[in-house]
N, C-alpha and C positions, 0 to 999 in steps of 0.2 A: 556076701556083701552086706554091710550094715544098711538098715532101713531107718531113715529119720522121718518121723511123723511130725508134720509142721503145718502152720497156717500163716498166710500173709498177715502183716500188720499185727503181729503178736510177739510174745516173748520168745518165740522160736528163733529170733535173730541170733541169740547167743550160740545156739547149737548149729545153725547154718554157717555162721562165721567160723566156728571151730572146725567143722567138717571141711570147709573150703581151705582152711589153713593147713590141714593134714596133707592135702594133695592126693588123697586116695579116692577111688571110686566109691560112691555110696548112692543109695536109692532114696530119692525124696518122695515121701508118700503124703500127698496133699490131703490135709484133714480140715475141711471147711467148718470152723467152729461157729460160723453164722447160721449153718443149717443143722447143727447138732451132731455132726459126724463124730465128735469126740465122745458121744454118749452111746454109740453102738456097742453091742456085745463084743465085736471083733476088736475095737479099739480098747475097751475096758480090760481086755486080757493083757494088753501091753501096759496100760497105765490105769489102774482102778480109780484114780482121782479124776479121770476124764479131762486131763489138761495136756496141752502141748507146751514144749516139745517132749517127745518120747522117742526112745531108741530101741531097736531090736537088732541083736547081733547073734544070729543062729537061735539057740535056745534061750539066750540071755535077753531079758527085757528090763528097761529101766526108764526113769523120768527124772525130773529136776535138773535144771541146766548145769548147776555146779557139779553135780554127780556125773552127768554126761561128760562134762569137760574132764573130770578126773579119770574116768574110765577110758575115754578115747585117747587122751594124752598118754596113758600107760599102755594102751593096746597098740599104739603106733609110735614107739619110742624114736623111730627114725625121723619123725616130724619135729622132734626136739622142742616140744611144747611144755615139758615139765622137767625140773631138775631131778636127777635120779636119786633113789634112796641112798642116804649117806652124804649127799651134797649139803653143805651148810645152808644153802639158799632154799632148801626144800621146806623148812619150817615157815618162812615168810611166804613162800609160794602157796602153801595150803591155807595160811591165814588170810591172804588177800583173795584167794579163790572163793572162800566161803564168806568173806566180808560182803561180797556183792549181795547174795540173798539174805544174809543174816543182819546186815546193817543198812545197805543202800536201799533195798526194796522197802523195808519197814519205815525208813526215814521218808521216802517218797510218799508212802501211804499216810504217814503222820502229817506231812505238809498238805497233801491233797484233801484230807478230811478235817484238817485243823484239830486233830485229836490232841487233847491235853492229857499227858501221862507223866508221872513222876519219872525223872531220869534214872532213879535208882530201881524202880520197878520194871521199866522197859529194858528188854534184853539188849537193845541197840543204844541205850543211853538216851540221846535226843538228836534230832535231825541236825542241829547246828554243829554239834560235836562230830557227827559222822562226816560231814563235809569239810570241817576244819582238819580232821585227822587225815582225810584223803588228800586234801590240798597239800599238806605238809609232806606227805609221802611222794607226791608227784612233782614237787619243786625241783628235785635234782634230775630225775629221769635218765634217759628218755622213756624208760618203761617202769612199771611198778617194782620190779626187782633190780632196776639199774640198767645195765647195758643189754640184758637178755630179755627178748620178748617171750612170753609164755601164755599158757591157757589162762593164767590169772588176769592177764591184760584183756583177754576176751571177755571174761566175766565182769571185770571192773569197767572196761571200756563200753560194754553194752549197757550196763546199768547207768553209767554216767551220761552216755549219749541219750538214753531214754529220758533221763531227768532234766538235762540241760538243753539239749538241742531239739529232740522230737516233741516233747510236751512243754518245755520251758517252765517247769515247775520249780527249778532250782536256778538261781542267778549264776551266770558263768563267772569264772575267775580266770586270771591269766594262765595259771598252771593247768586248769581244766581245758582251756582253749588250745594250748600247745599240745597237750596230751591227746585230745580228741582229733586235732588236725593230723597227728601222726597215725592214730588208729585209722581214720577215714582215708588216709593215703595208701593204705595197704590194699593190694588187688583183691585179696580174699574178703576183706571188709566190703569192698565195692560190689563184688559178686553176690555176697550175702544180702546186701542192701537191695539189690535188684529183685531178689526173690521175696524178701520180707516186705517190700513196698507193693508187691503184686505186679511189678513191671514185667517180671519174667517168671513163668511157672515151669 
């Protein structure tokens, strides 16, 4: 059984939502980052960066939410969270899956810190362009790949929910509202939200 190391009110939400979408049994290992549990020797063998979420699957250990999404979606193909190799949608699936940590998260940091960077030098370009590109992609919907929900929606939906609704750092747009309403209506999202908010441990 997979073990998911997580902490309430953290970026663990992406991995919690992912695991809930698979429908498979997994063990949640509460890692209270407010007490430094992520710096114990035991935890650092799972993720030397001392961050949650982290995942253990037998001898395999890993961290980084998008990597966990990729691994779990392929580990449980029956959950249908990823287009199979050879499917023409797989290229965009991988693009959007990694857009979340590579573009959305740095854009949020740029907004929060009011960091001034050249859009040429910054790997994500600039925050305005990140959210403009995302808005254009979500206009048609209902999901980032069109009709099919995937782990890319978990990564994108988590990042956008964090930016727009949880911390209100990014102004909402109609396409974002419609998309986030669809995400938050999913039972797996709601279960993950209960864990992530600390309502349910």
